[in-house]
N, C-alpha and C positions, 0 to 999 in steps of 0.2 A: 513059799516056793523055793525050790533048790536053786542055788546060783554059785558062781565062782568069782572070787575076788582076783582080778587080773593085775591091779596096781593100786597102791594107796600111799598117800602122804597125809600129813596132819590136816584134818578138815576136808579131805577129799578121797572119795572111793571110786574106782572104776570096776563095775561088776559085769559079768557075762551070764545071760540066761541060757539054760540048756536047750538051745534050738539054733538052727543055722541062721535064720533071720526072722524078723517080726513083720507082720503086716502093718500097714499104716495105722489101722484102728488099734491094734495091739500096742504099738508104740505110743499112740496118744493116750491110751488107757493107763499104761504104766506111768507116763509123765503126769497125767492128771492125778493119779493116786499119790505119787511121791510129793507133788506140790501141795497136797492137802495137809501136810504136817508142818507146824511152825518150826520144828527143829531143823528142817531141811531148807536150805537156801536155794541156790540155782540147781536145776536138773537138766541134763542133756541126754536124750535117748537116741541111739543110732539103730534104726531098724535094719540096715543092711548087715550089721554084724551082731545084732541082738545084745548090744552093750548099752550101759547107762553110766554116766558120770554124775556122781552125787556130791554136792558141796554141803557141808553140815556144820552146825555150831553147838553140837551136843556130844554126848559120849558115843564112842564108836559102837558100843554094844547096842545102844538104842537104834542106830541106823540098821544094824544087822537084824534086830527084832522087827523093824518096820518092813524090810524087804522080805523076811521070812514069812510074814503074815500076808503078803500079797498073793492074789489069785485073780486071773483075768475074769473068771466066772463070778467072783464075789463083788467086784467093783462096778457100781452103777454110774455110768458117765452120761451127763446130759447130751442130747443129740447136737446141741449148738457147739459143743466142744469139737466134735468131728466136722461139723459144717464149717467152722472157722479155722480149722487146722491148715497150716501152710506146708505140712510135711510132704504131701503128694506133689504139690507144685514144685518144691525145691528138688525133689527126686527127678521129676520130669525134665527140668532144665539141666540138671547135672548130667543126666543120660544124653541129652542133646549135645552138650559140649563135648563129652567124651567120645560120642559117636562121630562128631564132626572131625575131631583131631585124628582118630583112628583111620577114618576113611580117607582124609587128605593125604596122610603120609603112607598109609598102607597101599593105596592104589599105585604108588610109584614102584612098589615091589612086585605087583601082580599084573597090572594092566599095561599093555604095550604102549609105546610113545605115541603112535599114530592115533590110537583110540583116545588117549588122554587129551590130545590136541583137539580132536573132534568134540570131545565132551566140553572143553573150555569154550569152543565156538558156540555150542548149543546154549551153555549157561550165559554167555554174553548177551543173548537176546533179552533175558530177564532184566539185566541192568540197563540195557539200551531203552527198553520199554519204560522202566521207572524214570529214566532221564527225560524221555520225550513227554511223559505225563506232566512233569513239572513245568513244561513250557506253556501249559494251559494257564498258569498263573502269570504269564508274561514276565517271569523273573528267572534269572540264572541261579539255580540252587545246587547244593552239593551233590544231589543225585545225578544231575546232568554232568557234573565234573567227574564223578566216578565212572559214568558210562563212557565219556570221552577218553579218560585215562586208560580204561581197560581195552577199549576199542583200538586205541593207538598202539598198545602193547601187542595186541593180536595182529594188527596190520604190519607191524615191524617184525612179526614172527617170534616175538619174545613171549612164548606161551607160558613159560615158568613164572614170569613176573605177573602176567594176567591171572594165572591160577592163584598165586600167593595173595594178590590184592583181593580177589573174590573171597578167599578163605579168611583173611583178616577182617574184611567187612562183615562176613557172616558171624565170626566169633564176637566182634564188637557189638553187632545188633543183638545177638543172643544174650551177652553179658548185660547190656543196657536194659533189655526187656526183662530179664530175670531180676535185676536189682530193683527196677521200678515196681514190678509186680510184688516182689517180696516186701519192699518197704511200704507200699500201699496196703497190702494185705495185713501187715503188722499193725499199721495205723488203724485199719478197719476193725481188726480184732479188739483193739483197745476201746473202740467206740461202740462195740457190739452190745446188745442188750444183756443186762445182768441184773434182773430184778428178782429178789427172793420172796417178797411178801406182796400180796394184793388184797384189796377190800372186796370180798366176795359177797354178793347179794343172796341171802337165804330167806326162808320163810320167817325166821325169827329176827331178821335184821341183817346188818352188815357184820361180817366176820373177817378178821385178819387171817389170811390163809396163805400157805406156801404156794408160790406160783406154779410149782411142778404138779400140784394137785388139781389145777384148773383144766377142764376139758372143753371141747367145742360145745357151744350151747349155753355155757355158764354166763352169768352176768357179773361184771365187775364195775366198781365205781372209781373214777379217776378225777381227782380234784386239782385245783390250781397249783402249779409248780411241780406236778408229778408227771412221770413218763407213762405213756400208754403202753402197757405190757404185751398186748397181743393185737393182731389184726382183728377187726371186728366192725360191728354196725351199731350206731348210736340208737338206743331205744328210748332214752329220755334225757332231758337236760340240754344245755347249750354251752358251747365253749369256743374260745379262740385258740387254735392249735398251731404251734410252731412245727413246721414240716421240713425244716432246713436239712435234716439228715437224709430225707427221702428225695426231695426235689431241688434243694439248693435255694429255695425261696426264703428270703429273710423276713417277709411280712407274714404274720399269723393269718390262718384261714379259719373262717367261721364254720363250725360243725354243729349240726342239730339233728333232730330225729330222722332216721332212715338213711343218714349219710355214712359213708365208710370212713374208718380211721385206720391208721397203720402203726404197727409196733415200732417203738423207738421215737415217735413224735411226742411232743410235750404240750400239756395244757398250760397256756399262758394266763388264761383268764376264764372263770366259770367252772362248771362241774358237769360231767356227763356220765351216764351209765351205758356201758357197751355190752353187746352180746358177742361173745368170742366166736370167731369163725375159723381161726387158725392159731395153733400154739407153736409147737416145735417145728423146726425145719421150714419156716416160712420164707426163707431166702433173704431175710433182712440183711445178712452179711453181704450178699451179692449186690444188694441195692446200695449199701454204704460204699462198697468198692467202686461201683459205677459213679456214684456222686463225687467221690474224691477224684477219680480219674478225669471227670469232666469239668471239675472245678478249677477256675483260674487261681484259686487260693494257693495251689501248690507252687505257683511260680513267684519267686521273689523278683524285685525289679532288676537286680543284678543278673538273674537268669535271663530275663527278657532282653536286657541290653546285650548280653553275650550272644543270644540266638540271632538277634537282629544284626549284630556286627558280623557274625559268622556268614550270614547270607550276603551281606554287603561285600565281603571279601572275595566271594567266588568269581565275580567278573574280572577282578584284578589278577587272579591266578590264570584265567584264560588269556588275559592280555599279556602277562609275563611270558607265558608259553609261546604265544604267537610271535612276540617280539624276538624271543630267543631263536626261534626257527628262521624268521626273516633276516636277522642279522648274521647268524652263523651257518644257516642252512644245515643244521645238525639235528636230525630228528630225535636222536637219543637224548640230547640236552633238553629239547622241548618236551619230550615225554617225561623226563625226570621231574620237570616243573609241574606237569599235570598230575603226577603221582602224589603231590603234596597239596593239602588244603587245610585251612584253619577250622572250617565249619564242623567237620566230623568230630574233632577233639573237643571243641567248645560245646557242641550240642550233646555230647556224651558225658563229659565230666561234670558239667554244671548241675544238671538234674540229679545225677548220681550223688554228688556232694550233698545236695539239699536233702534228698530222701534218706541218705545214710545218716545224716545228722538227726533227722526226725526219728529214725529207728534207734539211734544211740540214746536219744532223749527218753524214749520209751523204756529203756533199760533202767532208768532212774525213776520210773513211775511218772513220767511226764509225757502227756499226750499233746502233740502239736498238730494242728489241723492244716498247716500249710507253710511253705517256705517263706512267704512274705511276713509271717508273724515272727519267725526267727530273726529276720532282718530288722523288724520293728524293735524287738527286744535288744538287739545289738546297738541300735541307734538311740534308744530311749534315754532321756535325762531326768524324767519324773516318774515316780512310782507311788500310787495311791493305795493304801490298805484299808479295807473294812476292819472293824475291831472284833466283833463277836464271831467266834469260830474261825477267825483268820489269824489275828495277832494273839488272840486268846485261845485256849485249848478247845479242840473240836468237841469235847464232851464236858460242858459245864455241869455242875451238880447243884441240887437243891440243898441248902443248908438248913432251912426251917420254913415253916408256914405260920404266919402271924394271923390269928383269927380276929376279925373285927365285928362279927355278928353272933358270937356265942356258940356257933357250931364247932365241932372238934376239928383239930388240924387235919386228921386223917380223912374225915369226910370232905373237907374242902379240897384237899389234895386229890381225892378220888374224882370229884366233879371236874376239877381243872384238867386232870389227865384225860378224862372222857372227851373234853373238847380239843385238847392239844394233840391227841394221837393221830389226828387226821392230816396234819400239816408238817411239811419238811423244814424244820428249823432246829438248830442245836439247842435252843432254850426250850422249845416244845419237847424235844427228846429228853431233856433233863427232867422235866415234870413227869413224863410217862415212866422213865426209868425209876424215879423216886417212888412212884406209886407201885410199880412192879416189885421193887425191893422190899416194900412193906407188905406185899401180898394183897394189895387193895384191888379188888375186881372193879373195873370201871366199864361195865357194859353200857350200851347206848342209853343215856338218860335224857337225851335232848332231841329237839327237832333238827331240821336241816341246819348245818353250820355254814357260816359265811366268813371267809378269810379276807381281811382288808390288808393289803400289802403294807409292810413297815409299821403297822398299827396294832392289829390284834384280831380277835375272833368274836363274832356275834352269833348267839343262838338263843334258844328258849329251854329252860329247865323247869319242869313242874308248872308250866304256863306262865313263867316269869322270865322276862328278858335278862339274859346273862351275857356279860362281856368280859374278856380277858385280854390284857395287852399292856402297852406302854402308858406312862403317865399322861403324855399328850393325848393319846386316844381315849383313855378312860375318863380323865377329869376335864379335859378341854373339849374334845369332840362329843363325848357321851354325857357330859355334865353330871358325872357321878359325884355324890357327896360323901363326906366322911362323918360317921356318927359323932355327935357332939361330945359324948362321954368318952370317945376314943381319940379325940384330937391330939392330946398330949402323947399318947402312944404312937400315933401316926408321925408326929414331928420328930420322934426319937428313933425312928428306924435307922439302922446302921448304914453309913455311906459306903463302906468298903464292899458291899454286895450290890449286884444289879437287882432291880425291883420289878416284879411282874405282878400287876394288880388284877384282882378278880372281883367283879361286882355283880350283884343281882338286884333287879328292880330299882336301879338307879342309886343303890347304896353300896359302899365298899364292904365286901365280905371278907377278903383276905389279901395279904401281901405275901407273895412267895419270894423268899430271899435266895438269889442264885449266886453261887460262887463261880466266877468266870476268870480263873487265874491266867496270867500271861504265859505263853509258851516259854519253856526254858531257853530255847535257842534264839528268841527274838532279838535280844540286844546284840548278839554276835552277828546275826544275819543283817541287821540294819547297818552295823559298822562295815561289814564286808561289801554291802551294796553301795555304801558311800565311797568305799575304796575303789569300787568298780566303775565309778564315774557318775552315779546318780546325784545330781545337785539338789533335787527336791524330793524329799521322802515325807509323805503326808499320811495322816491317819484321819479317817472320817467315820463317825458313828452316830447312831440314833440315841445312844445312851446319854446319861446326864453329864453335865460339865465336870463335876467332881470326879466321877469314874473315868471319864475320858482323859482328864488331866493327869490322874495317877498312872494310867497305863502308858500314856505318851511319855511321861517323865521316866518311867522305868525302862521303856524301850529305847530311849535316847532320841525320840522324835520331837523336834521343836515346833513343827507346823501341824496342828490338828484342829478338827472342827467337830463340835458336839451337837447333839439333838438335831441332826440333819435328816431330811427326807430323801428318798431315792432320787427325786429330780434334782436335789441340791448337789448330789455327787456327780450326776451327769453334767450339770451346768458348770461345775468347777472344771471338769475335764475338757469340756468344749471351750471354755475360756482359756485354759492353758494351751490347748492346741492352736487357738487363734493367735496366741502370743508367739507361736513358732516352736513350742515344745513338743517332744514326742512322749506320749503318756501311756503308762501301763496301769491297769486297774487289777487289784487282787481282791476277790470276794468269794462268798459261799452261799449267799441267800437269795431269795426271790427279789428282795429289795435292792440287790446289787446289780440286777440284770440290766437296767438302763445304762448304768455307768460302764459295765462290761461291754455293752454294745457300741458305745460311742468312742471308747478308747482305741488307741492304735493297736494294742494287743491286750485282750482281756484274759486274765488267768483265774480259773475257778478251782476251789478246793474240791477234791474228788468225792468227799462225803457230804457235800452241801446239797442244795436243792437241784433237782434235775434240770430245771429251766436255766439255772446259772451255768451248768455244765454244757448245755446245748448251745447257749448263746456265746459262751466264752470261746476264744480262739485256742486256748491252751488249758489243759487240766493237769494239776499236780496232786501228788499224794497228800493226804491230810496229816500224815504222821510227822512230816519234817519240812519246815520252811526253807531249809538249806537248799531244797530243790530249785528255788528261785535263783540262788547264787549259781548253782550248777547250770541252770538254763541260760543265764547271762553268759557264762563261760563258754558253753557250747555255741551259742549264737555268735559271740565275738570271734571265736576260733573258726567258725564256718565262713564268716566274711573274709577272714585272712586267707583261708584255703581257696576260696573263689578267686581272690585277687592273685594268689600265687599261681593257680591253674591258668588264669588268663595270661599272666606274664610269661609263664613257661611255654604255653602253646604258641603264642605269637613269636617269642624269641627263637624257640627250637625250629619251628616250621619255616620261619624266615631264613634261618641259617641253612636249612635243607634246600630251599629254593635257590639261594645264592650259590651253594655248592653244585647244584644241578646245572645252573647257568654256566658256571666255570668249568664244567665237565669233570669235577672231582669225584662224583659218584654216578653210578649207572642207574637206569630206571628201576631195576630190581632192588638195588640197595636203597634208593630213595623211598620206594614203596614199603620195604621192610622196616626202615627206620621210622617212617611216618606212622604206619599202622601199629607197629610195635610200641611206639611211644604213646599212641592214643590209648591202647589197651592198658599199658602200664599205668598211665595217669588215671584211667578209669578205676583200676584196681586199687590204686593208692587213695582215690577219693572214697572208696568204700570202707577204709579203716577208721577206727574211732578217733575222734578229735582230742578227747581227754585220755591221757596215758597215765594211769595211776601206778 
């Protein structure tokens, strides 16, 4: 496509497309296209001017080539991208704000004074009605204070002040609503469904298929730990399904034949086959937005305290105004006091601060499901790490396959991959990847597979019971034996690798050696977290004592626990909380779910199991554990901002009330300073906490 370069600096280009403006869909299409290239970092598309700002870390010529190749007609964009776009929402609120400002100041130049006064009186009834409605709660709230203040200004014939107060209230309400909607929508977009592959039921068996190829009427299999990709009806199987994203319920719900299931919910236990009833555009994004807006999780305890304090202060404002009038018999001084309230600023700045922090965190690939979890992160003194896929790299690799039954390594790897490909775990992924790298086709060789959390998999291959999993599961639970002539070989297996055992008919067939190296950044992250105030940094793993000791030593973690089960992690956290500690859990697998659930704030790795991400309160990118350091920094700075906002609001508005009582400012000035400071503080609360 032809385009014009309007401005450029190193690593940044601003381009203009040959059109007056773009539609929302066109802007989303261009942004989706550009974000699809690894060479391109951040992209901002402005539909009003048909411009795009591109940040890149490659050669300038490559960016030019990418833009030249763009065509609206050639780019295929999933419908969910348009469904989840916040572009139209932002444009609507921007237009509302601009229109409000133009009308407020423009009418002074066009409309006669008498008509403007009449219009103020008419608008007054809306605020009076809002104030009266709050009396149903038998409490004095800020809406009543606003109504009395505006009414007092009208009764004293100070129409300019009344008009200004109503204008400021309208701008404040619009800004608060816009910020809330934008932040909630951004959070919902990050929680939206993004499943690339599904197990499609065909005449020849299950086939791993692109989700975009599935149509209504198709049947797909969903197993434990996986997300349900489409709305549908259960045609076979039984499962416990976590529906928290749809209903807010924490307890899993039993689903069996002929029952409906919803896209985005997660199978906690069992296995079901569903008949797809709806694919794209099913409105899941709207359901998530509704769930977030209705959830009390968005409120931190500091927010709740601020809102309760705001309402408690309203009667005192009325009392101060009444006393001012009774003592001095000066209506202007009394009205000046009425023009000021603490509630408006407290109720506006606190939620905006929290939602803005959640949005800022999303810029670092951190998804936070509510303000109270940021508060928990800021106050935590204990952090517990899972090992595999968390402290170690998200993509472990198979080093070798040691045969114990005479079959070739490739054949054993093929059989293991056939079992492992059905379940979401980094070690399972390593086995499947190793088979794919060798070109080993692992079609369905087995009967139904059963996944046992934190242990392994059970199935049948060629009418023989087959198991694959940990030492504890294979040798202690399943009582698998090692061939006597291979005992020495078994004892000499290298300790520097993780071991995955594969057995058939009760006899060990193979040991798959998994290299699970520690992440490069772990040591630095642990040191930084310790510097940020974490007094207990703990590692817990189901792996062997030797492997756990090596990783813990390299990471600089002194407290670690090896060969633990999922319930052991949860028990440790519950014990720590009973001792008065605030605990964070970081994990990525199905076996981490109980611990994530009982912690003060559970953090899941984004490429881990779906159930872990659903249960967790926070999700971080799998590429960099420094995100936890960033999260702690954002949370701590948020708590400081909330404290600053509180002190500023109380101090400044108290000063305005005292100046009003002393007659140093008029009601118009009092209203202007109060509402202006409220909006200014709200805008300040929208800025990023971390300035790099």
